[in-house]
C-alpha positions in Angstrom: 38.2 -6.2 -1.8 40.4 -8.7 -3.5 38.1 -11.6 -2.6 35.4 -10.0 -4.8 37.9 -9.7 -7.7 38.9 -13.3 -7.3 35.2 -14.3 -7.2 34.6 -12.4 -10.5 37.6 -14.0 -12.2 36.6 -17.5 -11.0 33.3 -17.3 -13.0 35.1 -16.5 -16.3 37.0 -18.6 -18.8 40.8 -18.4 -18.7 41.1 -16.2 -21.8 38.9 -13.5 -20.1 40.6 -13.4 -16.7 43.5 -11.3 -17.9 41.1 -8.7 -19.3 39.3 -8.3 -15.9 42.7 -7.9 -14.1 43.7 -5.2 -16.7 40.4 -3.4 -16.3 40.6 -3.5 -12.5 44.2 -2.1 -12.5 43.0 0.6 -15.0 40.1 1.6 -12.7 42.2 1.4 -9.6 44.7 3.9 -11.0 42.0 6.1 -12.5 40.3 6.5 -9.1 43.6 6.3 -7.0 43.0 9.6 -5.2 39.2 9.4 -4.8 37.2 8.2 -1.8 33.5 7.3 -1.3 31.4 9.2 1.3 31.9 6.4 3.7 35.7 6.9 3.6 36.5 3.7 1.5 38.7 3.9 -1.6 36.5 4.7 -4.6 37.6 1.5 -6.4 35.3 -0.5 -4.0 32.2 0.9 -5.7 33.0 -0.1 -9.4 34.3 -3.5 -8.1 31.0 -4.1 -6.3 29.1 -3.1 -9.5 31.2 -5.6 -11.5 30.6 -8.3 -8.9 26.8 -7.8 -9.2 27.1 -8.1 -13.0 29.2 -11.2 -12.7 26.5 -12.7 -10.4 24.1 -12.3 -13.3 26.5 -14.3 -15.5 27.0 -11.5 -17.9 29.7 -11.3 -20.6 33.2 -10.1 -19.9 32.7 -6.8 -21.7 29.7 -5.9 -19.5 31.7 -6.7 -16.4 34.6 -4.6 -17.6 32.1 -1.8 -18.3 31.0 -2.1 -14.7 34.6 -1.7 -13.5 35.1 1.4 -15.7 31.6 2.9 -15.6 32.7 6.1 -13.6 36.1 6.6 -15.4 34.9 9.0 -18.1 32.6 10.9 -15.8 34.9 11.3 -12.7 38.5 11.1 -13.9 40.8 12.5 -16.6 40.6 9.4 -18.8 38.6 9.7 -22.0 36.6 7.6 -24.4 39.7 7.2 -26.6 41.8 5.9 -23.7 39.2 3.2 -22.9 38.7 2.3 -26.6 42.5 2.0 -27.2 42.9 -0.4 -24.2 39.6 -2.4 -24.2 38.0 -1.8 -27.6 35.1 0.2 -28.9 32.4 -2.0 -27.5 33.5 -1.4 -23.9 34.1 2.3 -24.6 30.5 2.6 -25.9 29.1 0.9 -22.8 31.1 3.2 -20.4 30.1 6.3 -22.4 26.5 5.2 -22.4 26.4 5.0 -18.6 28.2 8.3 -18.3 25.7 10.2 -20.5 22.9 9.2 -18.2 24.2 11.5 -15.6 25.3 14.6 -17.6 22.1 16.7 -18.3 20.8 19.1 -15.7 17.0 20.0 -15.4 15.1 22.8 -13.8 12.7 20.6 -11.7 12.9 17.2 -10.1 9.9 16.1 -12.3 11.8 17.2 -15.4 14.9 15.4 -14.1 13.1 12.2 -13.6 11.3 12.4 -17.0 14.7 13.2 -18.6 16.4 10.3 -16.9 13.7 7.9 -18.1 14.1 9.2 -21.7 17.9 8.9 -21.6 17.8 5.4 -20.1 15.3 4.0 -22.6 17.1 5.6 -25.5 20.3 3.9 -24.2 18.5 0.6 -24.0 17.6 0.8 -27.7 21.3 1.0 -28.5 22.7 -1.6 -26.1 20.6 -3.1 -23.3 23.8 -3.7 -21.3 24.1 0.0 -20.5 21.0 -0.3 -18.3 22.2 -3.5 -16.7 25.3 -1.7 -15.6 23.2 1.2 -14.4 20.9 -1.1 -12.4 24.0 -2.7 -10.7 25.3 0.8 -10.0 22.1 1.9 -8.4 21.8 -1.4 -6.4 25.2 -0.9 -4.7 24.5 2.8 -4.1 21.3 1.8 -2.4 23.2 -0.7 -0.3 25.4 2.1 1.0 22.7 4.8 1.3 23.1 5.0 5.1 26.1 7.3 4.7 24.1 10.0 3.0 21.9 12.7 4.6 18.3 11.9 5.4 17.1 14.2 2.6 19.3 12.4 0.0 18.2 9.0 1.3 14.6 10.0 0.6 15.4 11.5 -2.7 17.3 8.5 -4.0 14.8 6.1 -2.6 11.9 7.8 -4.4 13.8 7.9 -7.7 14.6 4.2 -7.2 11.0 3.2 -6.7 9.8 5.5 -9.6 12.4 4.6 -12.2 14.7 1.7 -11.4 12.2 -0.7 -9.9 9.8 -0.4 -12.9 12.8 -1.0 -15.2 14.0 -4.0 -13.3 10.4 -5.4 -13.3 9.9 -4.9 -17.0 13.3 -6.4 -17.7 12.3 -9.4 -15.6 15.2 -9.0 -13.2 13.3 -9.9 -10.0 16.4 -10.5 -8.0 17.4 -6.8 -8.3 13.9 -5.5 -8.2 13.0 -7.1 -4.9 16.2 -5.8 -3.2 15.7 -2.3 -4.6 12.1 -2.3 -3.4 13.1 -3.3 0.2 16.0 -0.9 0.4 13.7 2.0 -0.8 11.0 1.0 1.6 13.5 1.0 4.4 14.3 4.7 3.9 10.9 6.0 2.7 8.8 4.4 5.5 11.2 3.2 8.2 8.5 2.7 10.8 6.5 0.3 8.7 9.6 -1.4 7.4 10.9 -2.3 10.9 7.5 -3.2 12.1 7.0 -5.7 9.3 10.6 -6.9 9.6 10.0 -7.6 13.3 6.8 -9.6 12.6 8.5 -11.6 9.9 11.3 -12.4 12.3 8.9 -13.5 15.0 7.1 -16.0 12.8 10.2 -17.2 10.9 10.6 -20.5 13.0 6.9 -21.5 12.5 7.0 -20.8 8.8 10.3 -22.6 8.2 9.0 -25.7 10.1 5.9 -25.9 7.9 7.8 -25.1 4.7 10.4 -27.8 5.4 7.6 -30.3 6.2 5.9 -29.6 2.9 9.2 -29.7 0.9 10.0 -33.2 2.4 6.6 -34.7 1.7 6.3 -33.3 -1.8 9.9 -34.5 -2.7 8.8 -38.0 -1.8 5.7 -37.7 -4.1 7.8 -36.5 -7.0 10.5 -39.1 -6.4 7.9 -41.9 -6.5 6.9 -40.7 -10.0 10.6 -40.4 -11.1 10.4 -36.6 -11.4 13.8 -35.1 -10.5 13.3 -31.7 -8.8 14.9 -29.1 -6.7 12.4 -27.7 -4.1 13.1 -24.6 -2.0 11.1 -22.2 0.1 10.3 -18.9 -1.7 11.2 -15.9 0.5 8.7 -13.1 1.0 10.0 -9.6 0.6 9.0 -6.8 3.0 7.8 -4.3 0.4 5.7 -7.0 -1.2 4.1 -7.8 2.1 3.5 -4.1 2.7 1.8 -3.6 -0.7 -0.5 -6.6 0.0 -1.5 -5.1 3.4 -2.4 -1.8 1.7 -3.8 -2.9 -1.6 -5.6 -6.1 -0.6 -6.6 -5.0 2.9 -5.2 -8.2 4.4 -3.9 -8.7 7.9 -0.4 -9.7 8.8 -1.6 -13.2 9.8 -3.4 -13.8 6.5 -0.2 -13.0 4.5 2.1 -15.0 6.7 -0.1 -18.0 6.6 0.5 -18.2 2.8 3.6 -20.3 2.6 5.3 -20.6 -0.8 7.6 -23.2 -2.3 9.3 -23.3 -5.7 9.7 -26.6 -7.6 12.5 -26.6 -10.3 12.4 -29.5 -12.8 14.3 -30.6 -15.9 11.7 -29.9 -18.6 8.3 -28.6 -19.4 6.7 -32.0 -19.5 7.7 -32.5 -15.9 6.3 -29.1 -14.9 2.8 -30.4 -15.8 3.4 -33.8 -14.2 4.5 -32.0 -11.0 1.3 -29.9 -11.2 -0.9 -32.9 -11.4 0.9 -34.6 -8.5 0.5 -31.4 -6.4 -3.3 -31.3 -7.1 -3.5 -35.0 -6.3 -1.6 -34.6 -3.0 -3.2 -31.4 -1.8 -6.6 -29.7 -2.3 -6.3 -27.0 -5.0 -8.1 -23.7 -4.4 -10.3 -22.9 -7.4 -9.4 -19.8 -9.5 -5.9 -19.9 -8.0 -4.1 -21.5 -10.9 -2.1 -19.6 -13.5 -0.3 -21.0 -16.5 2.5 -18.6 -17.3 4.3 -21.3 -19.4 1.6 -21.4 -22.0 1.1 -17.6 -21.7 4.3 -15.9 -20.6 4.2 -12.5 -18.9 5.3 -9.5 -20.9 8.7 -9.6 -19.3 9.1 -13.2 -20.5 8.5 -14.7 -17.0 7.3 -18.4 -17.2 6.0 -20.6 -14.5 3.0 -22.6 -13.2 1.3 -21.1 -10.1 -1.2 -22.9 -8.0 -2.4 -22.4 -4.5 -3.4 -25.5 -2.4 -4.4 -26.4 1.1 -2.5 -28.7 3.6 -4.5 -31.3 5.5 -4.7 -28.8 8.4 -6.2 -26.2 6.0 -3.2 -24.0 5.7 -3.0 -22.4 2.2 0.4 -22.3 0.4 1.5 -21.5 -3.1 3.5 -23.7 -5.4 5.5 -22.4 -8.3 6.8 -24.9 -10.8 9.3 -24.1 -13.6 12.3 -25.5 -15.5 15.9 -24.5 -14.7 16.1 -22.1 -17.7 12.7 -20.6 -16.6 14.2 -20.1 -13.2 17.2 -18.2 -14.6 14.9 -16.0 -16.6 12.7 -15.4 -13.5 15.7 -14.3 -11.4 17.8 -12.5 -14.0 15.3 -11.6 -16.7 16.9 -10.0 -19.8 20.4 -10.8 -18.5 19.6 -14.6 -18.7 18.3 -14.0 -22.3 21.4 -12.1 -23.1 23.7 -14.9 -22.0 21.5 -17.5 -23.7 21.5 -15.5 -26.9 25.3 -15.8 -27.2 24.9 -19.5 -27.2 21.8 -20.5 -29.1 19.3 -17.7 -29.8 19.2 -15.7 -33.0 19.3 -11.9 -32.8 15.9 -11.5 -34.4 14.3 -13.8 -31.8 16.1 -12.0 -29.0 15.0 -8.6 -30.3 11.4 -9.7 -30.7 11.2 -10.5 -27.0 12.0 -6.9 -26.1 10.3 -5.0 -28.9 8.4 -3.1 -26.1 11.5 -1.0 -25.5 11.2 0.6 -28.9 7.4 1.1 -28.4 8.0 2.8 -25.0 10.6 5.1 -26.6 8.0 6.0 -29.4 5.5 7.4 -27.0 8.2 9.1 -24.8 9.3 11.2 -27.8 5.9 12.7 -28.2 5.1 13.1 -24.4 6.4 16.5 -23.2 4.7 16.8 -19.8 7.0 15.4 -17.0 4.0 14.2 -14.9 2.6 12.4 -17.9 5.9 10.8 -18.7 6.1 9.4 -15.1 2.5 8.1 -15.2 2.9 6.5 -18.6 6.2 5.0 -17.7 4.8 3.2 -14.7 1.7 2.2 -16.6 3.7 0.7 -19.5 6.3 -1.0 -17.3 4.2 -2.3 -14.4 0.6 -3.4 -15.3 -1.8 -6.2 -14.8 -2.1 -8.3 -17.9 -4.7 -10.3 -19.8 -3.8 -12.9 -22.4 -5.9 -13.2 -25.5 -5.4 -15.2 -28.7 -5.3 -14.6 -32.4 -7.4 -16.9 -34.6 -4.1 -18.8 -35.3 -3.6 -19.4 -31.6 -0.8 -16.8 -31.0 -0.9 -15.4 -27.4 -1.1 -11.6 -27.2 -0.4 -9.9 -23.8 -2.4 -6.7 -23.1 -3.1 -4.4 -20.1 -6.3 -5.2 -18.2 -9.2 -3.1 -19.7 -7.9 -3.4 -23.3 -10.2 -3.4 -26.3 -10.1 -4.8 -29.8 -8.4 -1.6 -31.0 -5.6 -2.2 -28.5 -5.3 -5.7 -29.9 -5.3 -4.5 -33.5 -2.4 -2.1 -32.8 -0.5 -4.8 -31.0 -0.8 -7.0 -34.1 0.5 -4.3 -36.4 0.1 -0.5 -36.8 -1.6 -0.9 -40.2 -4.1 -3.3 -38.8 -5.0 -0.7 -36.2 -5.3 2.0 -38.8 -7.6 -0.1 -41.0 -9.6 -1.6 -38.1 -13.3 -1.5 -39.0 -14.8 -4.1 -36.6 -14.0 -7.1 -34.4 -15.1 -10.6 -33.5 -14.5 -12.0 -30.0 -15.0 -15.8 -29.8 -16.7 -15.6 -33.3 -19.2 -13.0 -32.2 -19.3 -9.4 -33.4 -18.5 -6.9 -30.7 -18.1 -3.1 -30.6 -14.6 -1.7 -30.8 -14.8 -0.5 -27.2 -15.6 -4.0 -26.0 -13.4 -5.0 -22.9 -11.4 -8.1 -23.6 -10.8 -10.9 -21.1 -8.1 -13.5 -20.7 -8.8 -16.5 -23.0 -10.7 -14.5 -25.7 -10.0 -15.3 -29.3 -10.0 -12.0 -31.2 -10.3 -11.4 -34.9 -9.9 -7.9 -36.4 -12.0 -7.0 -39.5 -10.1 -4.5 -41.7 -11.1 -2.4 -44.6 -9.1 -0.7 -47.4 -11.7 2.1 -47.2 -10.6 2.9 -43.7 -8.2 5.8 -44.1 -7.1 5.9 -40.5 -8.2 5.8 -36.9 -11.0 7.8 -35.2 -10.1 10.5 -32.7 -12.9 8.9 -30.5 -10.7 5.8 -30.0 -8.6 7.8 -27.6 -11.6 7.7 -25.3 -11.5 4.0 -24.7 -8.1 2.4 -25.7 -6.1 1.3 -22.7 -2.5 0.7 -23.9 0.0 3.6 -24.3 1.1 1.9 -27.5 -2.3 2.3 -29.2 -2.7 5.8 -27.9 0.7 6.7 -29.3 -0.1 5.3 -32.8 -3.5 7.1 -32.9 -1.9 10.4 -32.0 1.0 9.9 -34.4 -1.6 9.5 -37.2 -3.4 12.8 -36.4 -0.1 14.6 -35.9 1.1 13.3 -39.3 -2.1 14.3 -41.0 -2.1 17.7 -39.4 1.5 18.2 -40.4 0.9 17.2 -44.1 -2.2 19.5 -44.2 -0.3 22.4 -42.7 2.6 21.9 -45.3 0.1 21.8 -48.1 -1.7 24.9 -46.8 1.5 26.8 -46.4 2.8 25.8 -49.8 -0.5 27.0 -51.4 -0.4 30.3 -49.5 3.3 30.8 -50.4 2.8 30.1 -54.1 -0.4 32.1 -54.4 1.0 35.2 -52.7 4.2 35.0 -54.8 2.2 34.6 -58.0 0.0 37.5 -57.0 3.1 39.7 -56.7 4.9 38.2 -59.7 7.7 37.0 -57.5 9.8 34.1 -58.9 12.7 32.9 -56.7 15.8 31.1 -57.9 17.4 28.3 -55.8 20.2 30.6 -54.5 17.6 33.2 -53.3 15.4 30.5 -51.7 18.4 29.2 -49.7 19.1 32.8 -48.6 15.5 33.3 -47.7 15.4 30.0 -45.7 18.5 31.0 -43.8 17.1 34.5 -43.0 14.0 32.9 -41.6 16.0 30.3 -39.6 14.3 27.3 -41.2 16.1 24.3 -42.7 14.1 23.6 -45.8 11.0 24.6 -47.8 8.7 22.0 -46.1 9.6 23.6 -42.7 8.8 27.1 -44.1 5.5 25.8 -45.6 4.6 24.1 -42.3 5.3 27.4 -40.4 3.1 29.3 -42.8 0.4 26.7 -42.6 0.3 26.8 -38.8 0.6 30.6 -38.6 3.9 30.5 -36.8 5.3 32.6 -39.6 3.0 34.9 -41.6 3.5 35.7 -45.3 4.0 39.3 -44.3 7.1 38.2 -42.4 8.3 36.3 -45.5 7.6 39.3 -47.7 9.6 41.6 -45.4 12.6 39.2 -45.8 12.2 39.2 -49.5 12.1 43.0 -49.4 15.3 43.1 -47.2 17.1 40.8 -49.6 15.7 42.2 -52.9 18.7 44.5 -53.4 20.8 41.4 -53.8 20.8 39.8 -57.2 19.0 36.6 -56.3 15.8 37.2 -58.3 15.2 35.1 -61.4 16.0 37.1 -64.5 12.5 36.4 -65.8 11.0 38.1 -62.8 9.6 41.6 -63.1 11.7 44.2 -61.4 9.3 45.6 -58.8 9.6 47.9 -55.7 9.0 45.1 -53.2 8.6 47.4 -50.3 5.6 48.9 -52.0 3.9 45.7 -53.2 1.3 45.5 -50.3 0.2 49.1 -51.0 -0.1 48.6 -54.7 -2.3 45.6 -54.2 -4.6 47.7 -52.0 -4.5 50.6 -54.4 -5.9 48.5 -57.2 -8.9 47.5 -55.1 -12.2 49.1 -55.6 -13.0 52.3 -53.9 -14.5 52.4 -50.4 -18.0 53.2 -51.8 -18.5 49.5 -52.4 -20.7 48.0 -49.6 -19.8 44.3 -50.2 -16.9 42.6 -48.6 -16.2 40.4 -51.6 -15.9 40.8 -55.4 -17.8 38.1 -57.4 -16.3 37.9 -60.8 -15.7 41.7 -60.6 -19.2 42.5 -59.3 -19.7 43.8 -55.8 -23.4 44.4 -55.7 -24.6 40.8 -55.4 -26.3 39.4 -52.3 -23.8 37.4 -50.2 -23.7 35.7 -46.8 -20.9 33.9 -45.0 -21.1 30.1 -44.4 -21.6 29.1 -40.8 -19.9 25.7 -41.4 -16.4 27.2 -42.0 -16.7 30.8 -40.8 -14.4 32.6 -43.3 -12.5 35.7 -42.3 -11.0 38.4 -44.4 -7.7 37.0 -45.9 -8.9 33.4 -46.2 -8.9 31.7 -49.6 -12.6 31.7 -50.5 -15.0 30.4 -53.1 -18.7 31.3 -53.7 -21.6 28.8 -53.8 -24.7 29.9 -55.7 -27.8 29.1 -53.6 -31.3 29.0 -55.1 -33.0 32.4 -54.3 -30.5 33.3 -51.5 -27.6 34.8 -53.4 -24.0 33.6 -52.9 -22.7 31.8 -49.8 -19.0 32.4 -49.1 -17.0 29.4 -48.1 -13.3 28.8 -47.3 -11.6 26.9 -50.1 -10.6 24.2 -47.6 -14.1 23.8 -46.3 -15.2 20.2 -46.5 -18.7 21.2 -47.7 -17.3 23.2 -50.5 -14.8 20.5 -51.5 -17.5 17.8 -51.5 -20.0 19.8 -53.6 -21.1 17.6 -56.5 -22.5 20.5 -58.6 -19.3 22.3 -59.7 -21.2 24.7 -61.9 -22.7 26.4 -58.8 -19.1 27.2 -57.5 -17.7 30.5 -58.7 -14.5 32.4 -58.0 -14.6 35.3 -55.6 -12.1 37.5 -53.9 -12.0 39.8 -50.9 -12.5 43.5 -51.0 -10.7 44.9 -47.9 -13.0 46.9 -45.6 -11.6 48.6 -42.5 -13.0 47.8 -39.1 -15.1 44.8 -40.3 -15.1 41.8 -37.9 -16.1 38.2 -38.5 -17.4 35.4 -36.4 -14.8 32.6 -36.6 -14.8 29.1 -35.0 -11.6 27.5 -33.7 -11.1 24.2 -31.9 -8.4 23.7 -29.3 -7.4 20.1 -28.2 -5.5 20.0 -25.0 -4.2 17.5 -22.5 -5.9 17.3 -19.1 -2.7 18.2 -17.3 -3.7 21.3 -15.3 -6.9 22.9 -14.1 -5.5 26.3 -15.2 -5.2 25.5 -18.9 -8.8 26.8 -19.7 -7.9 30.1 -18.0 -4.6 30.2 -20.0 -6.4 29.7 -23.3 -8.9 32.5 -22.4 -6.0 34.8 -21.4 -4.2 34.3 -24.8 -7.4 35.0 -26.8 -8.2 38.2 -24.8 -4.5 39.4 -25.1 -5.2 39.8 -28.8 -8.2 42.1 -28.0 -10.4 39.5 -29.5 -14.0 39.1 -28.2 -15.0 35.5 -27.2 -18.7 35.0 -28.2 -18.9 31.4 -26.9 -16.8 28.6 -25.5 -17.8 25.0 -25.0 -15.6 22.3 -23.4 -15.9 18.5 -23.9 -13.8 15.6 -22.8 -12.4 13.3 -25.5 -10.9 10.9 -23.1 -9.2 10.8 -19.7 -6.2 12.6 -21.2 -7.5 14.9 -23.9 -10.3 17.6 -23.9 -11.6 19.9 -26.7 -12.7 23.5 -26.5 -14.9 24.9 -29.3 -14.5 28.6 -29.3 -16.3 31.2 -31.4 -14.5 34.6 -31.6 -15.0 37.9 -33.3 -11.9 38.9 -35.3 -11.0 41.3 -38.2 -8.4 39.5 -40.3 -6.8 36.2 -41.2 -3.4 37.5 -40.3 -4.5 38.2 -36.7 -6.2 34.8 -36.6 -3.1 33.0 -37.7 -1.0 34.8 -35.0 -3.7 33.9 -32.4 -3.7 30.2 -33.4 0.1 30.2 -33.3 0.1 31.7 -29.7 -2.6 29.2 -28.6 -0.4 26.3 -29.8 2.3 27.6 -27.5 0.2 27.2 -24.4 1.6 24.5 -22.2 -0.6 21.4 -22.5 -2.2 22.3 -25.8 -2.2 19.4 -28.3 -3.5 21.1 -31.4 -5.4 24.2 -32.6 -7.4 24.2 -35.9 -10.4 25.7 -37.6 -13.2 23.1 -37.9 -14.7 21.7 -41.1 -11.3 21.5 -42.8 -8.9 18.7 -43.7 -6.9 19.5 -40.5 -9.9 18.5 -38.4 
């Protein structure tokens, strides 16, 4: 145990060594009476975590955070105790790791989705929290044999689903490979030991060939005065297993592919070494990749080429600089160390802007299964590399389109994207991009936002997230405006004027924070004005009404309004400037229902067509003289055909049944229902129902919005569409 402590200390400067010893003693005393499942003193675990972090050459505060990472969670010591002894920075790191384990969830899927959200949120605050957590998970996986078989399987699945993608996206291949192999060992032990046995059997032959190649290529480089370190590149068992499954290769085909790594002093020598390799050996066409000119999304850089020995054996050569090698092994940890010395904060943050992007779509993704799928898609994906007209390299998932590219450049470029050129030729927006394409986006100020149809072909979660954000924002603004209009109209109709004190009382009684939230709830139908009016009535005895307001009996307002309506002998449903005997019909484009705000449109020879005020056809009417004011005359038992549109995520085969059940629960007749797929994730249902009032319709829409998987519910041909 103390050898590990000495090893950690030996890597640090003299001024930091005392801090590590103090932290070790603090952790030792905090965990003094605790033991691990294997019977060892608990201090062994945090010491191993700190050792892994020190191997990554991380700063002293991160290593101290590793030593103390379980103190707040598992002992009587608090955040304040750590902050007092080691400073706020260390305390924040320890608390950040502790918070990742505190929330309980109903299902394993919810737990995994919750863990992903927590870890990514922690990463946005301080990336070192996740580095400590990865080191913690690595040591726990190394000692997994002491747990039950059920726990071994559970932890291994979680490691493959969450921690391996994180390590990959952070570029920490050293930890990623070990976590993969350890998980593989417990999830599929038969295949693991089978491959391990075959690897062991062929080890001598591989090592002989690898050593021969290393010796002869060293001579080639030496003759050209290229200083280099050459080493064999080990193959990992899980990687071999994936190639067997995904690429349908045999064991012999994989094992014949020997790999060496060439580490040189500078980028110039990388390309010199590449030329010498192609001169010495026969290169295989289409097996060369330049990740120096076009780094991977996790900042990995290297030259990859596959060549043949004189005997026809294929082998791969990776060529990189020493700094590139550090980044390849340690990923973000290498950048973090390098940042302390030379890099600016802005440059460092730019390299990992993807973390904030992933957090963005996570905040709007509620379904646990979708969280898991998107998490893997965003963190582990095959890439293409395309160029801006200025020559900047942009990394995108395979299958990306000009729209994905536009949103990668900037959100506003995506929103104003009107067309695209690829290699100076006009292409459609759903054109599939390929590595090497030069992409130019054509924007227009007239473009007010994205098209909902784009969701049918964009590939990246980033683009999908931005498109959905746009429509959510528009829907929210429209609902606030609709709710405000309804609130002000109904208050004006009843001569209600509310002072600030009364409004605050009203908001509190409705459990909403501000007027916008009230307007939004009214606009979506989550709260009806009848509910608001009842609250006004309940509070009317208190002196919160503006003095200028008429003193009315609020409990009787609804009835007075009805009493002033025409008598039931009228046959028409609407009054047109006081007249009820004019020929009218209801517009099919917006299907108004009793209670909607309506206008009349004078048609030539066909009377008056009744539209909703928010109907796009009514709004766009150029001949304003043909528009007249009309109002409802309430007739009992009259029902109206109304169209509603439901957008929902393709998360369950039962969602269609759930939607139908909700509609029928309101005793509403469904006249027709048509489904269409917008993209692989979203579908639409166009539903025509027969209903008697706007109030019931608003409640129905609010209930439909509560169905699990429903994205939005709206009435078509309005601004909310």
